[in-house]
C-alpha positions as a printed NumPy array, in Angstrom:
array([[  0.799,  15.253, -11.415],
       [  4.583,  16.257, -11.444],
       [  7.206,  13.849, -12.178],
       [  9.544,  13.24 ,  -9.19 ],
       [ 12.905,  11.509,  -9.568],
       [ 12.724,   7.853,  -8.005],
       [ 15.903,   6.573,  -6.612],
       [ 17.146,   3.179,  -8.198],
       [ 16.327,   1.107,  -5.226],
       [ 12.696,   2.461,  -4.863],
       [  9.492,   1.403,  -6.408],
       [  6.103,   3.236,  -6.361],
       [  2.781,   1.564,  -6.365],
       [ -0.486,   3.091,  -6.83 ],
       [ -3.203,   0.71 ,  -5.39 ],
       [ -6.691,   1.702,  -6.731],
       [ -9.298,  -0.134,  -4.664],
       [-12.052,  -0.074,  -7.236],
       [-12.727,   3.707,  -6.92 ],
       [-14.836,   5.47 ,  -9.221],
       [-12.531,   8.731,  -9.42 ],
       [-10.32 ,   7.555, -12.256],
       [ -7.216,   6.94 , -10.34 ],
       [ -6.163,   4.033, -12.272],
       [ -6.623,   5.579, -15.548],
       [ -4.827,   8.744, -14.201],
       [ -1.863,   6.812, -13.104],
       [ -1.473,   4.606, -16.182],
       [ -1.6  ,   7.676, -18.3  ],
       [  1.09 ,   9.319, -16.251],
       [  3.307,   6.241, -16.248],
       [  2.869,   5.749, -19.895],
       [  3.395,   9.548, -21.006],
       [  6.465,  10.057, -18.657],
       [  7.822,   6.423, -19.86 ],
       [  8.338,   5.754, -15.884],
       [  9.881,   2.744, -14.921],
       [  9.552,   1.3  , -11.191],
       [  6.286,   2.663, -10.963],
       [  3.252,   0.402, -11.03 ],
       [ -0.362,   1.015, -11.2  ],
       [ -2.757,  -1.751,  -9.57 ],
       [ -6.453,  -1.864,  -9.598],
       [ -8.278,  -4.442,  -7.437],
       [-11.231,  -6.481,  -8.919],
       [-13.34 ,  -5.957,  -5.937],
       [-13.39 ,  -3.412,  -3.016],
       [-10.802,  -4.734,  -0.446],
       [-11.242,  -1.792,   1.954],
       [ -7.963,  -0.896,   3.841],
       [ -7.022,  -4.24 ,   5.273],
       [ -6.97 ,  -5.844,   1.67 ],
       [ -5.187,  -3.079,   0.304],
       [ -2.518,  -3.507,   2.699],
       [ -2.375,  -7.23 ,   2.01 ],
       [ -1.884,  -6.707,  -1.846],
       [  1.056,  -4.207,  -0.766],
       [  2.715,  -6.531,   1.47 ],
       [  2.362,  -9.476,  -0.921],
       [  4.067,  -7.422,  -3.846],
       [  6.902,  -6.453,  -1.344],
       [  7.435, -10.   ,  -0.273],
       [  7.24 , -11.547,  -3.286],
       [  9.674,  -8.959,  -4.838],
       [ 12.185,  -9.446,  -1.998],
       [ 12.274,  -5.681,  -0.939],
       [ 13.635,  -4.486,   2.336],
       [ 10.724,  -2.229,   3.256],
       [  7.398,  -1.484,   2.175],
       [  5.629,   1.831,   3.044],
       [  1.891,   2.537,   3.244],
       [  0.882,   5.986,   2.285],
       [ -2.842,   6.629,   2.111],
       [ -3.599,   8.375,  -0.863],
       [ -5.771,  11.226,   0.403],
       [ -3.387,  14.046,   0.747],
       [ -3.529,  13.638,   4.655],
       [  0.161,  12.963,   5.205],
       [  3.186,  15.132,   4.232],
       [  5.533,  13.397,   1.618],
       [  8.399,  14.715,   3.442],
       [  7.592,  12.51 ,   6.555],
       [  7.644,   9.315,   4.417],
       [ 11.085,  10.459,   3.012],
       [ 11.949,  11.063,   6.618],
       [ 10.906,   7.343,   7.702],
       [ 12.954,   5.924,   4.685],
       [ 16.056,   7.812,   5.476],
       [ 15.809,   6.856,   9.128],
       [ 15.574,   3.297,   8.111],
       [ 18.599,   3.465,   6.042],
       [ 20.652,   5.409,   8.619],
       [ 19.93 ,   2.933,  11.303],
       [ 20.726,  -0.09 ,   9.432],
       [ 17.228,  -1.6  ,   8.288],
       [ 16.816,  -3.111,  11.701],
       [ 13.028,  -2.347,  12.568],
       [  9.706,  -1.05 ,  11.351],
       [  8.73 ,   2.709,  11.771],
       [  5.03 ,   3.566,  12.369],
       [  4.   ,   7.137,  11.922],
       [  1.847,   8.57 ,  14.952],
       [ -0.627,  11.322,  15.166],
       [ -1.008,  11.54 ,  19.085],
       [  2.4  ,  11.966,  20.492],
       [  3.344,  15.281,  21.796],
       [  5.526,  16.197,  18.948],
       [  3.038,  15.122,  16.401],
       [  1.033,  17.742,  14.364],
       [ -2.518,  16.956,  14.228],
       [ -4.9  ,  19.104,  12.153],
       [ -8.523,  19.025,  11.551],
       [ -9.445,  16.351,  14.384],
       [-12.259,  16.675,  16.404],
       [-11.668,  16.806,  20.186],
       [-14.134,  13.628,  20.539],
       [-12.181,  11.789,  18.203],
       [ -8.836,  12.645,  19.55 ],
       [-10.083,  11.748,  23.027],
       [-11.428,   8.394,  21.559],
       [ -8.175,   7.403,  20.207],
       [ -6.18 ,   8.393,  23.42 ],
       [ -8.317,   6.314,  25.517],
       [ -7.982,   3.355,  23.079],
       [ -4.31 ,   3.811,  23.197],
       [ -4.084,   3.775,  26.959],
       [ -6.284,   0.46 ,  27.09 ],
       [ -3.975,  -1.38 ,  24.432],
       [ -0.913,   0.027,  26.055],
       [ -1.879,  -1.094,  29.682],
       [ -2.825,  -4.607,  28.739],
       [  0.128,  -5.178,  26.342],
       [  2.488,  -3.516,  28.588],
       [  4.034,  -1.246,  25.997],
       [  3.552,   2.407,  25.325],
       [  1.387,   2.854,  21.985],
       [  0.794,   6.202,  20.723],
       [ -1.187,   5.309,  17.613],
       [ -2.87 ,   1.87 ,  16.643],
       [ -2.775,   2.583,  13.007],
       [ -1.965,   5.894,  11.159],
       [ -1.994,   6.27 ,   7.408],
       [  1.844,   6.433,   7.218],
       [  4.037,   3.397,   8.139],
       [  7.124,   1.768,   6.972],
       [  7.389,  -2.068,   7.538],
       [ 10.476,  -4.208,   7.451],
       [  9.615,  -6.999,   5.079],
       [ 11.442,  -9.557,   6.538],
       [  9.485,  -9.348,   9.682],
       [  6.092,  -9.274,   7.67 ],
       [  6.91 , -12.824,   6.717],
       [  7.021, -13.761,  10.209],
       [  3.293, -12.706,  10.599],
       [  0.253, -14.498,   9.506],
       [ -1.648, -11.368,   8.545],
       [ -3.693, -12.884,   5.771],
       [ -6.518, -13.967,   8.352],
       [ -6.832, -10.467,   9.731],
       [ -9.992,  -8.734,   8.694],
       [-10.055,  -6.058,   5.868],
       [-11.767,  -3.376,   7.773],
       [-10.385,  -0.092,   8.984],
       [ -9.061,  -1.927,  12.016],
       [ -6.545,  -4.188,  10.171],
       [ -3.653,  -2.201,  11.7  ],
       [ -4.908,  -2.793,  15.048],
       [ -4.599,  -6.645,  14.614],
       [ -1.077,  -6.043,  12.759],
       [  0.188,  -4.073,  15.547],
       [ -0.923,  -6.743,  18.185],
       [  0.623,  -9.368,  16.249],
       [  4.021,  -7.476,  15.863],
       [  4.061,  -7.04 ,  19.858],
       [  3.418, -10.826,  20.447],
       [  6.118, -11.822,  17.869],
       [  8.544,  -9.429,  19.368],
       [  9.016,  -7.778,  16.177],
       [ 10.944,  -4.522,  16.872],
       [  9.332,  -0.964,  15.723],
       [  9.486,   2.505,  16.765],
       [  6.843,   5.238,  16.665],
       [  7.715,   8.267,  14.623],
       [  5.584,  11.617,  15.054],
       [  4.277,  12.833,  11.898],
       [  1.874,  15.532,  10.585],
       [ -1.666,  14.423,   9.653],
       [ -4.647,  16.551,   8.309],
       [ -8.212,  15.62 ,   8.595],
       [-10.356,  17.348,   5.977],
       [-13.626,  15.16 ,   6.042],
       [-14.766,  14.281,   9.285],
       [-15.965,  10.759,  10.217],
       [-19.431,  10.266,  11.559],
       [-19.595,   9.717,  15.365],
       [-21.568,   6.439,  14.71 ],
       [-18.674,   5.116,  12.737],
       [-16.12 ,   6.234,  15.259],
       [-17.973,   4.416,  18.   ],
       [-18.149,   1.32 ,  15.879],
       [-14.528,   1.254,  15.182],
       [-13.89 ,   1.957,  18.862],
       [-15.982,  -1.061,  19.835],
       [-14.371,  -3.075,  17.023],
       [-10.9  ,  -2.13 ,  18.623],
       [-11.824,  -3.365,  22.137],
       [-13.071,  -6.62 ,  20.548],
       [ -9.757,  -7.257,  18.728],
       [ -7.838,  -6.59 ,  21.741],
       [-10.116,  -9.079,  23.801],
       [ -9.697, -11.838,  21.179],
       [ -5.743, -11.188,  21.113],
       [ -5.752, -11.647,  25.088],
       [ -7.954, -14.527,  25.325],
       [ -6.42 , -16.21 ,  22.118],
       [ -9.785, -16.413,  20.483],
       [-10.075, -15.915,  16.858],
       [-12.924, -14.217,  14.946],
       [-15.138, -16.567,  13.262],
       [-14.868, -14.754,  10.041],
       [-11.507, -15.75 ,   8.357],
       [-10.084, -14.059,   5.334],
       [ -7.215, -16.462,   5.166],
       [ -8.297, -18.056,   2.019],
       [ -9.57 , -14.919,   0.269],
       [ -8.293, -14.157,  -3.168],
       [ -7.119, -10.48 ,  -3.864],
       [ -7.107, -10.301,  -7.901],
       [ -5.671,  -7.279,  -9.298],
       [ -5.1  ,  -5.581, -12.728],
       [ -1.518,  -4.048, -12.941],
       [ -0.07 ,  -1.516, -15.344],
       [  3.676,  -0.806, -15.828],
       [  5.896,   0.631, -18.5  ],
       [  8.745,  -1.989, -17.969]])
């Protein structure tokens, strides 16, 4: 790891979702050896999948009264410069909305995606856009910047912990008239996801949209789930 200067008004959180690759140990050693402040390392007590990890990050941002919380997947698929661009955009435009990274706009740079996967995402984008009467170019990339005040208006705790968490969140943002803007990003896909998994996500995406349109809620609720974490900081 290389030490990067952190502005006084920015905190970085590493959330290790009970991985076996030593992420938590590596980040805590980095924080300690470099005497870092405003960098925190969290390790969950159970595997919470993508959705649960988002809930932990959102909860920390809300309890700390931050202005924005950015979600950046830790798999080197996104460019750090794109994250900086989203942060600067939020500041220059007056902290008025959320900024969602999009992989599928004409100005985006998508590397390593199979044509079948791109087609499936585009079809789902069109379906969601048609029924929600809003142009949606990505239902959930791995780089998004959310306005924390707006997150307090959303009951995201009952959303599922699966990869489709962002689908539910996006639909709720639309229904709650929360302002957001899609921003083109570069995205690399090194490890291809199986077609079977892609099909399951596609079907789940349709189910989530159907439940949203009909007002039905999934029988499985995560509202009362507790997301325990172990945290490390040099403060």
